[in-house]
N, CA and C atoms as an extended XYZ file, in Angstrom:
618
Properties=species:S:1:pos:R:3:atomname:S:1:resname:S:1:resid:I:1 pbc="F F F"
N        75.581       73.862       64.123 N   UNK     1
C        74.278       74.139       63.829 CA  UNK     1
C        74.153       75.227       62.916 C   UNK     1
N        72.960       75.094       62.273 N   UNK     2
C        72.416       75.827       61.114 CA  UNK     2
C        71.430       77.070       62.034 C   UNK     2
N        71.720       78.080       61.209 N   UNK     3
C        71.075       79.530       61.305 CA  UNK     3
C        69.835       79.126       61.452 C   UNK     3
N        68.897       78.514       60.581 N   UNK     4
C        67.795       78.029       60.909 CA  UNK     4
C        67.398       77.607       61.941 C   UNK     4
N        67.882       76.565       62.702 N   UNK     5
C        67.430       75.930       63.858 CA  UNK     5
C        68.026       76.938       65.132 C   UNK     5
N        68.993       77.549       64.979 N   UNK     6
C        69.214       78.908       66.089 CA  UNK     6
C        67.877       79.605       66.204 C   UNK     6
N        67.476       79.848       64.802 N   UNK     7
C        66.286       80.926       64.882 CA  UNK     7
C        64.836       80.318       65.326 C   UNK     7
N        64.783       78.927       65.036 N   UNK     8
C        63.822       78.157       65.791 CA  UNK     8
C        63.706       78.178       67.125 C   UNK     8
N        64.908       77.707       67.694 N   UNK     9
C        65.362       77.601       69.107 CA  UNK     9
C        65.028       78.739       70.095 C   UNK     9
N        65.656       79.998       68.835 N   UNK    10
C        65.311       81.418       69.652 CA  UNK    10
C        63.870       81.838       69.797 C   UNK    10
N        63.291       81.757       68.761 N   UNK    11
C        61.917       82.438       68.759 CA  UNK    11
C        60.951       81.571       69.517 C   UNK    11
N        61.343       80.036       69.547 N   UNK    12
C        60.348       79.235       70.319 CA  UNK    12
C        60.722       79.617       72.105 C   UNK    12
N        61.479       79.923       71.976 N   UNK    13
C        62.096       80.157       73.750 CA  UNK    13
C        61.610       81.778       74.261 C   UNK    13
N        61.469       82.934       73.294 N   UNK    14
C        61.019       84.262       73.638 CA  UNK    14
C        60.025       83.700       73.476 C   UNK    14
N        59.071       83.331       72.755 N   UNK    15
C        57.616       83.269       72.374 CA  UNK    15
C        57.067       82.485       73.646 C   UNK    15
N        57.669       81.373       73.995 N   UNK    16
C        57.282       80.495       75.292 CA  UNK    16
C        57.293       81.592       76.626 C   UNK    16
N        58.215       82.192       76.680 N   UNK    17
C        58.334       83.122       78.147 CA  UNK    17
C        57.034       84.515       77.951 C   UNK    17
N        57.042       85.066       76.683 N   UNK    18
C        56.061       85.826       76.313 CA  UNK    18
C        54.587       85.255       76.570 C   UNK    18
N        54.222       84.230       76.046 N   UNK    19
C        53.137       83.551       76.590 CA  UNK    19
C        52.783       83.523       77.913 C   UNK    19
N        53.708       83.518       78.904 N   UNK    20
C        53.604       83.201       80.031 CA  UNK    20
C        54.242       84.515       81.216 C   UNK    20
N        54.089       85.435       80.175 N   UNK    21
C        54.780       86.763       80.994 CA  UNK    21
C        54.178       87.906       80.111 C   UNK    21
N        52.499       88.541       80.495 N   UNK    22
C        52.131       89.714       79.706 CA  UNK    22
C        52.673       90.813       79.446 C   UNK    22
N        53.325       91.133       80.496 N   UNK    23
C        54.026       92.465       80.427 CA  UNK    23
C        55.135       92.525       79.253 C   UNK    23
N        55.979       91.199       79.278 N   UNK    24
C        57.057       91.340       78.296 CA  UNK    24
C        56.045       91.289       76.932 C   UNK    24
N        55.199       90.518       77.128 N   UNK    25
C        54.562       90.223       75.504 CA  UNK    25
C        54.113       91.774       75.207 C   UNK    25
N        53.670       92.390       75.907 N   UNK    26
C        53.143       93.524       75.309 CA  UNK    26
C        54.477       94.715       75.273 C   UNK    26
N        55.438       94.571       75.763 N   UNK    27
C        56.637       95.155       75.143 CA  UNK    27
C        57.215       94.780       74.017 C   UNK    27
N        56.803       93.516       73.304 N   UNK    28
C        57.357       93.160       72.202 CA  UNK    28
C        56.154       93.234       71.076 C   UNK    28
N        55.169       93.184       71.158 N   UNK    29
C        54.126       92.754       70.237 CA  UNK    29
C        54.170       94.315       69.259 C   UNK    29
N        53.397       93.904       68.273 N   UNK    30
C        53.335       95.157       67.462 CA  UNK    30
C        52.367       95.269       67.312 C   UNK    30
N        52.359       96.961       67.960 N   UNK    31
C        51.245       97.930       68.261 CA  UNK    31
C        51.491       99.182       67.679 C   UNK    31
N        51.221       99.191       66.187 N   UNK    32
C        51.281      100.459       65.430 CA  UNK    32
C        50.937      102.331       66.063 C   UNK    32
N        50.169      102.109       66.784 N   UNK    33
C        49.719      103.525       67.515 CA  UNK    33
C        51.002      103.460       68.418 C   UNK    33
N        51.635      102.903       69.168 N   UNK    34
C        52.744      102.923       70.039 CA  UNK    34
C        54.123      102.941       69.162 C   UNK    34
N        54.136      102.623       68.352 N   UNK    35
C        55.712      102.806       67.325 CA  UNK    35
C        54.957      104.186       67.018 C   UNK    35
N        54.144      104.677       66.476 N   UNK    36
C        53.914      105.946       65.794 CA  UNK    36
C        54.254      107.091       67.050 C   UNK    36
N        53.325      106.720       68.048 N   UNK    37
C        53.491      108.002       69.199 CA  UNK    37
C        54.682      107.785       70.166 C   UNK    37
N        55.255      106.862       69.812 N   UNK    38
C        56.281      106.767       71.237 CA  UNK    38
C        57.697      106.324       70.106 C   UNK    38
N        57.378      106.347       69.050 N   UNK    39
C        58.908      105.864       68.119 CA  UNK    39
C        59.610      104.733       68.418 C   UNK    39
N        58.836      103.710       68.977 N   UNK    40
C        59.183      102.201       69.330 CA  UNK    40
C        59.036      101.302       68.659 C   UNK    40
N        60.081      101.987       67.457 N   UNK    41
C        60.106      100.864       65.845 CA  UNK    41
C        60.874       99.740       66.027 C   UNK    41
N        61.590       99.179       67.365 N   UNK    42
C        62.014       98.093       67.491 CA  UNK    42
C        60.710       97.058       67.398 C   UNK    42
N        59.433       97.569       67.754 N   UNK    43
C        58.483       96.371       67.524 CA  UNK    43
C        58.360       95.874       66.231 C   UNK    43
N        58.910       96.325       65.318 N   UNK    44
C        59.020       95.852       64.037 CA  UNK    44
C        59.622       94.698       63.707 C   UNK    44
N        60.705       94.653       64.698 N   UNK    45
C        61.338       93.349       64.619 CA  UNK    45
C        60.972       92.368       65.607 C   UNK    45
N        60.803       92.879       66.948 N   UNK    46
C        60.585       92.091       68.090 CA  UNK    46
C        59.119       91.447       68.234 C   UNK    46
N        58.191       91.814       67.236 N   UNK    47
C        56.830       91.181       67.202 CA  UNK    47
C        57.190       89.569       66.481 C   UNK    47
N        58.208       89.763       65.370 N   UNK    48
C        58.167       88.722       64.958 CA  UNK    48
C        58.746       87.449       65.927 C   UNK    48
N        59.305       87.790       66.762 N   UNK    49
C        59.837       86.561       67.957 CA  UNK    49
C        58.879       86.478       69.184 C   UNK    49
N        57.456       86.746       68.997 N   UNK    50
C        56.595       86.200       69.853 CA  UNK    50
C        55.438       85.871       68.907 C   UNK    50
N        54.494       85.135       69.541 N   UNK    51
C        53.604       84.418       69.178 CA  UNK    51
C        52.195       84.381       69.751 C   UNK    51
N        50.818       84.498       69.078 N   UNK    52
C        49.680       84.404       69.865 CA  UNK    52
C        49.502       83.340       70.672 C   UNK    52
N        49.730       81.768       70.016 N   UNK    53
C        49.455       80.893       70.693 CA  UNK    53
C        50.689       79.663       70.438 C   UNK    53
N        50.390       78.501       70.957 N   UNK    54
C        51.486       77.101       70.455 CA  UNK    54
C        51.284       77.071       69.085 C   UNK    54
N        49.953       76.756       68.931 N   UNK    55
C        49.167       76.592       67.359 CA  UNK    55
C        50.034       77.403       66.490 C   UNK    55
N        50.270       78.917       66.488 N   UNK    56
C        50.563       79.455       65.803 CA  UNK    56
C        52.313       79.360       65.714 C   UNK    56
N        52.656       79.116       66.911 N   UNK    57
C        54.421       79.118       67.221 CA  UNK    57
C        54.735       77.846       66.113 C   UNK    57
N        54.085       76.812       66.671 N   UNK    58
C        54.571       75.617       66.002 CA  UNK    58
C        54.390       75.466       64.583 C   UNK    58
N        53.210       75.843       64.020 N   UNK    59
C        53.244       76.338       62.515 CA  UNK    59
C        54.286       76.847       61.938 C   UNK    59
N        54.618       78.066       62.672 N   UNK    60
C        55.594       78.764       61.891 CA  UNK    60
C        56.792       78.447       62.104 C   UNK    60
N        57.132       77.634       63.147 N   UNK    61
C        58.431       76.828       63.379 CA  UNK    61
C        59.063       75.727       62.443 C   UNK    61
N        57.978       75.087       62.135 N   UNK    62
C        57.911       74.161       61.371 CA  UNK    62
C        58.070       74.213       60.119 C   UNK    62
N        57.353       75.262       59.648 N   UNK    63
C        57.775       75.848       57.950 CA  UNK    63
C        58.890       76.002       57.913 C   UNK    63
N        59.360       77.010       59.007 N   UNK    64
C        60.765       77.621       59.003 CA  UNK    64
C        61.606       76.630       58.843 C   UNK    64
N        61.817       75.593       59.987 N   UNK    65
C        62.561       74.345       59.814 CA  UNK    65
C        62.817       73.203       58.336 C   UNK    65
N        61.538       73.203       57.963 N   UNK    66
C        61.405       72.119       56.915 CA  UNK    66
C        61.928       72.836       55.650 C   UNK    66
N        61.648       74.588       55.449 N   UNK    67
C        62.449       74.959       54.174 CA  UNK    67
C        63.422       75.831       54.458 C   UNK    67
N        63.593       76.348       55.709 N   UNK    68
C        64.418       77.247       55.925 CA  UNK    68
C        65.942       76.917       55.486 C   UNK    68
N        66.125       75.228       56.083 N   UNK    69
C        67.785       75.066       55.922 CA  UNK    69
C        68.107       74.537       54.564 C   UNK    69
N        67.000       74.233       54.047 N   UNK    70
C        67.234       74.427       52.165 CA  UNK    70
C        67.554       75.521       51.656 C   UNK    70
N        66.847       76.470       52.084 N   UNK    71
C        67.092       78.070       51.396 CA  UNK    71
C        68.475       78.276       52.016 C   UNK    71
N        68.798       78.261       53.312 N   UNK    72
C        70.019       78.496       53.808 CA  UNK    72
C        71.179       77.897       53.249 C   UNK    72
N        71.172       76.656       53.039 N   UNK    73
C        72.110       76.027       52.250 CA  UNK    73
C        72.066       76.416       50.549 C   UNK    73
N        71.272       76.752       49.809 N   UNK    74
C        71.054       76.976       48.485 CA  UNK    74
C        71.623       78.482       48.451 C   UNK    74
N        71.707       79.343       49.299 N   UNK    75
C        72.487       80.616       49.904 CA  UNK    75
C        74.069       80.242       49.992 C   UNK    75
N        74.274       79.410       50.817 N   UNK    76
C        75.407       79.034       50.830 CA  UNK    76
C        76.366       78.641       49.592 C   UNK    76
N        75.886       77.740       48.861 N   UNK    77
C        75.956       77.526       47.364 CA  UNK    77
C        76.327       78.731       46.868 C   UNK    77
N        75.348       79.440       46.460 N   UNK    78
C        75.272       80.618       45.561 CA  UNK    78
C        76.379       81.922       46.521 C   UNK    78
N        76.083       82.128       47.186 N   UNK    79
C        77.075       83.496       48.106 CA  UNK    79
C        78.391       82.940       48.500 C   UNK    79
N        78.357       81.729       49.220 N   UNK    80
C        79.748       81.223       49.998 CA  UNK    80
C        79.406       81.725       51.183 C   UNK    80
N        80.253       81.844       51.771 N   UNK    81
C        80.108       82.770       53.526 CA  UNK    81
C        79.095       83.722       53.659 C   UNK    81
N        78.947       84.475       52.539 N   UNK    82
C        78.022       85.645       52.839 CA  UNK    82
C        76.352       85.272       52.647 C   UNK    82
N        76.348       83.885       52.548 N   UNK    83
C        75.059       83.175       52.274 CA  UNK    83
C        74.253       83.604       53.608 C   UNK    83
N        74.923       83.396       54.612 N   UNK    84
C        74.535       83.545       56.254 CA  UNK    84
C        73.856       84.970       56.264 C   UNK    84
N        74.474       86.219       55.813 N   UNK    85
C        74.285       87.180       55.627 CA  UNK    85
C        73.007       88.018       54.670 C   UNK    85
N        72.890       86.910       53.843 N   UNK    86
C        71.531       86.814       53.066 CA  UNK    86
C        70.444       86.074       53.306 C   UNK    86
N        70.811       85.259       54.301 N   UNK    87
C        69.638       84.637       54.571 CA  UNK    87
C        69.004       85.279       55.924 C   UNK    87
N        70.006       85.410       56.620 N   UNK    88
C        69.445       86.628       58.078 CA  UNK    88
C        68.597       87.726       57.170 C   UNK    88
N        69.312       88.423       56.419 N   UNK    89
C        68.637       89.649       55.734 CA  UNK    89
C        67.225       89.370       55.369 C   UNK    89
N        67.273       88.181       54.694 N   UNK    90
C        65.727       87.623       54.115 CA  UNK    90
C        64.850       87.667       54.972 C   UNK    90
N        65.051       86.986       55.939 N   UNK    91
C        64.079       86.851       57.256 CA  UNK    91
C        64.078       88.062       58.141 C   UNK    91
N        64.971       88.611       58.227 N   UNK    92
C        64.611       89.666       59.337 CA  UNK    92
C        63.839       90.960       58.652 C   UNK    92
N        64.277       91.279       57.544 N   UNK    93
C        63.899       92.261       56.729 CA  UNK    93
C        62.221       92.053       56.197 C   UNK    93
N        61.966       90.615       55.925 N   UNK    94
C        60.947       89.955       55.811 CA  UNK    94
C        60.004       90.238       56.742 C   UNK    94
N        60.039       90.193       58.010 N   UNK    95
C        59.398       90.656       59.182 CA  UNK    95
C        59.268       92.156       58.994 C   UNK    95
N        59.949       92.894       58.822 N   UNK    96
C        60.177       94.396       58.730 CA  UNK    96
C        59.018       94.280       57.750 C   UNK    96
N        59.073       94.493       56.430 N   UNK    97
C        58.441       94.685       55.594 CA  UNK    97
C        57.133       94.178       55.344 C   UNK    97
N        57.327       93.250       55.729 N   UNK    98
C        55.538       92.469       56.133 CA  UNK    98
C        54.400       93.626       57.144 C   UNK    98
N        55.326       94.261       57.782 N   UNK    99
C        54.536       94.695       59.085 CA  UNK    99
C        54.215       96.612       58.361 C   UNK    99
N        54.643       96.633       57.280 N   UNK   100
C        54.532       97.913       57.048 CA  UNK   100
C        53.397       98.396       56.833 C   UNK   100
N        52.689       97.734       55.951 N   UNK   101
C        50.956       98.018       55.559 CA  UNK   101
C        50.337       97.906       56.577 C   UNK   101
N        50.697       97.119       57.424 N   UNK   102
C        49.724       96.948       59.103 CA  UNK   102
C        50.006       98.262       59.644 C   UNK   102
N        51.094       98.786       59.802 N   UNK   103
C        51.539       99.888       60.899 CA  UNK   103
C        50.783      101.400       60.108 C   UNK   103
N        50.928      101.488       58.451 N   UNK   104
C        50.373      102.563       57.801 CA  UNK   104
C        48.909      102.505       58.249 C   UNK   104
N        48.081      101.258       58.054 N   UNK   105
C        46.836      101.113       58.016 CA  UNK   105
C        46.633      101.423       59.595 C   UNK   105
N        47.185      100.851       60.632 N   UNK   106
C        46.847      101.160       62.023 CA  UNK   106
C        47.049      101.934       63.135 C   UNK   106
N        48.032      103.011       62.661 N   UNK   107
C        48.982      104.055       63.259 CA  UNK   107
C        47.969      104.906       64.156 C   UNK   107
N        46.921      104.593       63.871 N   UNK   108
C        45.938      105.877       64.567 CA  UNK   108
C        45.134      105.078       65.759 C   UNK   108
N        45.210      103.814       65.562 N   UNK   109
C        44.304      102.591       66.122 CA  UNK   109
C        44.834      101.837       67.612 C   UNK   109
N        44.777      102.760       68.923 N   UNK   110
C        45.652      102.311       69.896 CA  UNK   110
C        45.074      100.854       70.409 C   UNK   110
N        44.137      100.021       69.509 N   UNK   111
C        43.689       98.798       70.058 CA  UNK   111
C        44.114       97.850       69.400 C   UNK   111
N        44.649       98.011       68.324 N   UNK   112
C        45.237       97.204       67.379 CA  UNK   112
C        46.974       96.397       67.627 C   UNK   112
N        46.621       94.864       67.869 N   UNK   113
C        48.064       94.370       67.806 CA  UNK   113
C        48.332       93.397       66.806 C   UNK   113
N        49.486       93.097       66.584 N   UNK   114
C        49.501       91.675       65.811 CA  UNK   114
C        50.964       91.062       66.298 C   UNK   114
N        51.253       89.673       65.900 N   UNK   115
C        52.557       89.268       66.298 CA  UNK   115
C        53.065       88.053       65.281 C   UNK   115
N        54.163       87.623       65.408 N   UNK   116
C        54.250       86.224       64.946 CA  UNK   116
C        55.386       86.620       63.657 C   UNK   116
N        55.964       85.345       63.671 N   UNK   117
C        57.104       85.459       62.326 CA  UNK   117
C        56.434       85.396       61.020 C   UNK   117
N        55.405       85.089       60.933 N   UNK   118
C        54.845       85.053       59.556 CA  UNK   118
C        55.405       85.754       58.168 C   UNK   118
N        55.690       87.102       58.702 N   UNK   119
C        56.201       87.834       56.962 CA  UNK   119
C        57.859       87.224       56.978 C   UNK   119
N        58.814       86.940       57.859 N   UNK   120
C        59.952       86.198       57.880 CA  UNK   120
C        59.781       84.908       57.211 C   UNK   120
N        58.861       84.011       58.067 N   UNK   121
C        58.863       82.901       57.480 CA  UNK   121
C        58.235       82.733       56.173 C   UNK   121
N        57.169       83.878       55.629 N   UNK   122
C        56.899       83.599       54.422 CA  UNK   122
C        57.760       84.115       53.759 C   UNK   122
N        58.579       85.335       53.605 N   UNK   123
C        59.854       85.405       52.987 CA  UNK   123
C        60.480       84.382       52.673 C   UNK   123
N        60.939       83.699       53.636 N   UNK   124
C        61.979       82.307       52.981 CA  UNK   124
C        61.229       81.358       52.190 C   UNK   124
N        60.003       80.836       52.867 N   UNK   125
C        59.227       80.190       51.729 CA  UNK   125
C        58.988       80.465       50.535 C   UNK   125
N        58.503       81.826       50.174 N   UNK   126
C        58.290       82.103       48.825 CA  UNK   126
C        59.634       82.353       48.128 C   UNK   126
N        60.908       82.610       48.899 N   UNK   127
C        61.962       82.611       48.189 CA  UNK   127
C        62.549       81.232       47.631 C   UNK   127
N        62.178       80.222       48.666 N   UNK   128
C        62.391       78.783       47.989 CA  UNK   128
C        61.489       78.197       47.304 C   UNK   128
N        60.108       78.703       47.063 N   UNK   129
C        59.418       78.543       45.918 CA  UNK   129
C        59.878       78.874       44.687 C   UNK   129
N        60.262       80.250       44.829 N   UNK   130
C        60.930       80.880       43.217 CA  UNK   130
C        62.039       79.960       42.725 C   UNK   130
N        62.894       79.630       43.779 N   UNK   131
C        63.988       79.007       43.228 CA  UNK   131
C        63.879       77.422       42.820 C   UNK   131
N        62.593       76.688       43.762 N   UNK   132
C        62.305       75.326       43.247 CA  UNK   132
C        60.877       75.126       43.634 C   UNK   132
N        60.043       75.356       42.644 N   UNK   133
C        58.714       75.425       42.788 CA  UNK   133
C        58.112       73.937       43.119 C   UNK   133
N        58.726       73.219       42.225 N   UNK   134
C        58.420       71.897       42.535 CA  UNK   134
C        58.545       70.731       43.776 C   UNK   134
N        59.266       71.815       44.890 N   UNK   135
C        59.582       71.298       45.896 CA  UNK   135
C        58.482       70.463       46.770 C   UNK   135
N        58.405       69.343       47.093 N   UNK   136
C        57.353       69.034       48.092 CA  UNK   136
C        57.107       69.515       49.315 C   UNK   136
N        55.882       69.896       49.627 N   UNK   137
C        55.508       70.638       50.753 CA  UNK   137
C        54.226       69.797       51.409 C   UNK   137
N        54.553       69.253       52.508 N   UNK   138
C        53.171       68.137       53.075 CA  UNK   138
C        52.628       68.969       54.007 C   UNK   138
N        51.334       69.097       54.237 N   UNK   139
C        50.515       69.430       55.443 CA  UNK   139
C        50.207       68.203       56.094 C   UNK   139
N        50.389       68.424       57.864 N   UNK   140
C        50.284       67.416       58.672 CA  UNK   140
C        50.674       66.158       57.848 C   UNK   140
N        51.851       66.144       57.351 N   UNK   141
C        52.740       65.245       57.124 CA  UNK   141
C        52.266       64.156       55.931 C   UNK   141
N        51.024       64.240       55.408 N   UNK   142
C        50.846       63.121       54.359 CA  UNK   142
C        50.087       64.095       53.209 C   UNK   142
N        49.311       65.108       53.440 N   UNK   143
C        48.816       65.857       52.315 CA  UNK   143
C        50.200       66.572       51.700 C   UNK   143
N        50.310       66.120       50.735 N   UNK   144
C        51.448       67.007       50.007 CA  UNK   144
C        51.010       66.918       48.441 C   UNK   144
N        52.136       68.522       48.119 N   UNK   145
C        51.593       69.073       46.899 CA  UNK   145
C        53.033       69.686       46.543 C   UNK   145
N        53.095       70.330       45.392 N   UNK   146
C        54.280       71.077       44.609 CA  UNK   146
C        54.289       72.223       45.479 C   UNK   146
N        55.441       72.738       45.797 N   UNK   147
C        55.658       74.439       46.435 CA  UNK   147
C        54.704       74.931       45.850 C   UNK   147
N        54.781       75.474       44.345 N   UNK   148
C        53.887       76.793       43.612 CA  UNK   148
C        52.288       76.308       43.803 C   UNK   148
N        51.855       75.121       43.949 N   UNK   149
C        50.145       75.211       44.377 CA  UNK   149
C        49.959       75.247       46.084 C   UNK   149
N        50.868       74.901       46.947 N   UNK   150
C        51.040       75.267       48.384 CA  UNK   150
C        51.092       76.790       48.373 C   UNK   150
N        51.975       77.670       47.569 N   UNK   151
C        52.234       78.819       47.607 CA  UNK   151
C        50.670       79.216       46.691 C   UNK   151
N        49.994       79.183       46.213 N   UNK   152
C        48.543       79.918       45.629 CA  UNK   152
C        47.391       79.367       46.677 C   UNK   152
N        47.577       78.397       47.524 N   UNK   153
C        46.630       78.193       48.324 CA  UNK   153
C        46.700       79.087       49.834 C   UNK   153
N        48.189       79.175       50.043 N   UNK   154
C        48.289       80.084       50.938 CA  UNK   154
C        48.228       81.320       50.988 C   UNK   154
N        48.466       81.906       50.203 N   UNK   155
C        47.708       83.180       49.484 CA  UNK   155
C        46.878       83.474       49.361 C   UNK   155
N        46.021       82.471       48.809 N   UNK   156
C        44.579       82.958       49.024 CA  UNK   156
C        43.880       82.846       50.076 C   UNK   156
N        44.263       82.121       51.179 N   UNK   157
C        43.924       81.654       52.626 CA  UNK   157
C        44.312       83.037       53.444 C   UNK   157
N        45.496       83.538       53.295 N   UNK   158
C        46.321       84.530       53.632 CA  UNK   158
C        45.256       85.994       53.578 C   UNK   158
N        44.920       86.244       52.004 N   UNK   159
C        44.126       87.099       51.564 CA  UNK   159
C        42.857       87.373       52.308 C   UNK   159
N        42.197       85.903       52.364 N   UNK   160
C        40.972       85.990       53.008 CA  UNK   160
C        40.405       86.091       54.280 C   UNK   160
N        41.721       85.810       55.232 N   UNK   161
C        41.815       86.250       56.255 CA  UNK   161
C        42.394       87.411       56.763 C   UNK   161
N        43.243       88.032       56.264 N   UNK   162
C        43.397       89.713       56.366 CA  UNK   162
C        42.211       90.069       56.188 C   UNK   162
N        41.355       89.948       55.006 N   UNK   163
C        40.467       90.825       54.519 CA  UNK   163
C        39.518       90.543       56.082 C   UNK   163
N        39.215       89.563       56.206 N   UNK   164
C        38.124       88.691       57.830 CA  UNK   164
C        38.723       89.571       58.910 C   UNK   164
N        39.924       89.766       58.909 N   UNK   165
C        40.333       90.707       60.151 CA  UNK   165
C        39.823       89.741       61.309 C   UNK   165
N        40.479       90.064       62.820 N   UNK   166
C        40.117       89.540       63.923 CA  UNK   166
C        41.242       88.929       64.259 C   UNK   166
N        41.086       88.824       65.718 N   UNK   167
C        42.541       88.009       66.127 CA  UNK   167
C        43.862       88.905       66.169 C   UNK   167
N        44.885       87.980       66.747 N   UNK   168
C        46.327       89.077       66.946 CA  UNK   168
C        47.145       88.594       65.771 C   UNK   168
N        46.892       87.246       65.131 N   UNK   169
C        48.070       86.879       63.683 CA  UNK   169
C        47.564       88.031       62.811 C   UNK   169
N        48.827       88.446       62.333 N   UNK   170
C        48.865       89.235       61.334 CA  UNK   170
C        49.094       88.649       59.552 C   UNK   170
N        47.373       88.208       59.318 N   UNK   171
C        47.538       87.315       58.310 CA  UNK   171
C        48.047       88.230       56.987 C   UNK   171
N        47.525       89.432       56.605 N   UNK   172
C        48.298       90.105       55.861 CA  UNK   172
C        49.874       90.162       55.323 C   UNK   172
N        50.259       89.916       56.627 N   UNK   173
C        51.651       89.823       56.978 CA  UNK   173
C        52.420       88.486       56.064 C   UNK   173
N        51.415       87.388       55.973 N   UNK   174
C        52.072       86.548       54.898 CA  UNK   174
C        52.205       86.802       53.408 C   UNK   174
N        51.043       87.893       52.939 N   UNK   175
C        51.315       88.249       51.733 CA  UNK   175
C        52.244       89.106       51.284 C   UNK   175
N        52.588       89.756       52.425 N   UNK   176
C        53.509       91.179       51.883 CA  UNK   176
C        54.834       90.405       52.493 C   UNK   176
N        55.039       89.237       52.872 N   UNK   177
C        56.303       88.698       53.452 CA  UNK   177
C        56.762       88.235       52.030 C   UNK   177
N        55.568       87.146       51.594 N   UNK   178
C        55.732       86.440       50.497 CA  UNK   178
C        56.175       87.029       49.197 C   UNK   178
N        55.571       88.124       49.507 N   UNK   179
C        55.931       89.381       48.057 CA  UNK   179
C        57.440       89.681       48.266 C   UNK   179
N        57.823       90.023       49.344 N   UNK   180
C        59.094       90.552       49.477 CA  UNK   180
C        60.017       89.127       49.310 C   UNK   180
N        59.523       87.919       49.721 N   UNK   181
C        60.524       86.590       49.542 CA  UNK   181
C        60.974       86.371       47.893 C   UNK   181
N        59.833       86.437       47.404 N   UNK   182
C        59.940       86.475       45.538 CA  UNK   182
C        60.614       87.577       45.176 C   UNK   182
N        60.497       88.678       45.343 N   UNK   183
C        61.550       89.719       44.953 CA  UNK   183
C        62.652       89.691       45.120 C   UNK   183
N        62.987       89.101       46.426 N   UNK   184
C        64.553       88.985       47.052 CA  UNK   184
C        65.191       88.096       46.257 C   UNK   184
N        64.481       87.196       46.231 N   UNK   185
C        65.219       85.878       45.445 CA  UNK   185
C        65.454       86.217       43.721 C   UNK   185
N        64.874       87.441       43.353 N   UNK   186
C        64.786       87.557       42.017 CA  UNK   186
C        65.744       88.460       41.746 C   UNK   186
N        65.966       89.000       43.157 N   UNK   187
C        67.024       90.506       42.881 CA  UNK   187
C        68.249       89.498       42.919 C   UNK   187
N        68.733       88.777       43.972 N   UNK   188
C        69.746       88.316       44.121 CA  UNK   188
C        70.259       87.232       43.519 C   UNK   188
N        69.525       86.572       43.019 N   UNK   189
C        69.799       85.394       41.804 CA  UNK   189
C        68.595       85.762       40.840 C   UNK   189
N        68.712       86.462       39.922 N   UNK   190
C        67.719       86.618       38.641 CA  UNK   190
C        67.839       85.715       37.668 C   UNK   190
N        68.378       84.602       37.858 N   UNK   191
C        68.475       83.076       37.063 CA  UNK   191
C        67.378       82.274       37.489 C   UNK   191
N        66.662       83.073       38.717 N   UNK   192
C        65.563       82.211       39.264 CA  UNK   192
C        64.349       82.294       38.890 C   UNK   192
N        64.144       83.511       38.255 N   UNK   193
C        62.896       83.912       37.287 CA  UNK   193
C        62.850       82.741       36.330 C   UNK   193
N        63.453       82.957       35.591 N   UNK   194
C        63.569       81.855       33.973 CA  UNK   194
C        63.207       80.489       34.414 C   UNK   194
N        64.232       80.079       35.456 N   UNK   195
C        64.027       78.880       35.940 CA  UNK   195
C        62.725       78.440       36.900 C   UNK   195
N        62.272       79.113       37.069 N   UNK   196
C        60.735       79.057       38.014 CA  UNK   196
C        60.143       78.708       36.890 C   UNK   196
N        59.844       79.172       35.972 N   UNK   197
C        59.181       79.062       34.988 CA  UNK   197
C        59.075       77.682       33.987 C   UNK   197
N        60.572       77.313       33.814 N   UNK   198
C        60.962       76.291       33.136 CA  UNK   198
C        60.790       74.901       33.965 C   UNK   198
N        60.714       74.952       35.655 N   UNK   199
C        60.341       74.245       36.301 CA  UNK   199
C        58.963       73.596       36.256 C   UNK   199
N        58.412       74.981       36.140 N   UNK   200
C        56.463       74.747       36.074 CA  UNK   200
C        56.135       74.097       34.802 C   UNK   200
N        57.011       74.507       33.950 N   UNK   201
C        56.250       73.724       32.697 CA  UNK   201
C        56.705       72.390       32.501 C   UNK   201
N        57.303       71.851       33.399 N   UNK   202
C        57.479       70.094       33.278 CA  UNK   202
C        56.921       69.321       34.446 C   UNK   202
N        56.012       70.385       34.861 N   UNK   203
C        55.100       69.389       36.009 CA  UNK   203
C        54.067       68.995       35.493 C   UNK   203
N        53.691       67.921       36.002 N   UNK   204
C        52.311       66.986       35.441 CA  UNK   204
C        51.560       66.595       36.656 C   UNK   204
N        50.317       66.915       36.925 N   UNK   205
C        49.423       66.433       37.840 CA  UNK   205
C        49.214       65.113       38.123 C   UNK   205
N        49.570       64.063       36.909 N   UNK   206
C        49.588       62.537       36.456 CA  UNK   206
C        50.852       62.304       35.703 C   UNK   206
């Protein structure tokens, strides 16, 4: 069983339980005020294992499943047995890094909450996009496009929703998770950067 599938099953199970148990959800969710005042830093990680609703959960888990297994195999090919560590580091630290700007912005706001694996999923997605920008990404299984086009649209939507605010979904985490994913891939596999541009130059719309 792949690490990606284990993560999908684990996150889905925890999210389902949290959606039916408010007390548990409250302990897991990212609340910057509680992190700051009570030193509950574990929330940087646990908030990535719960979701606002089933739509949010399904979107994140499908994205992780479709692309995560591919990048997991890439890391296995590049780093051998250590690839599992690289992959888990990318996902978990992606969740943490993506929440840091939110924490700094809202650490004095007791009413602010956010949740979701978006930071980690975005980190995995954009690490994959840097490695293989022409990989096919399909929305709702039939609207398909190259990964780098999807990346542009995804970042634009996340930026807009992040500025708009509202809801429990931390859209800004998409942006910062994506940046972390690309930087991580560029650092651990520097050849991915020139290869990215070389692949982009070969793309033709028709």
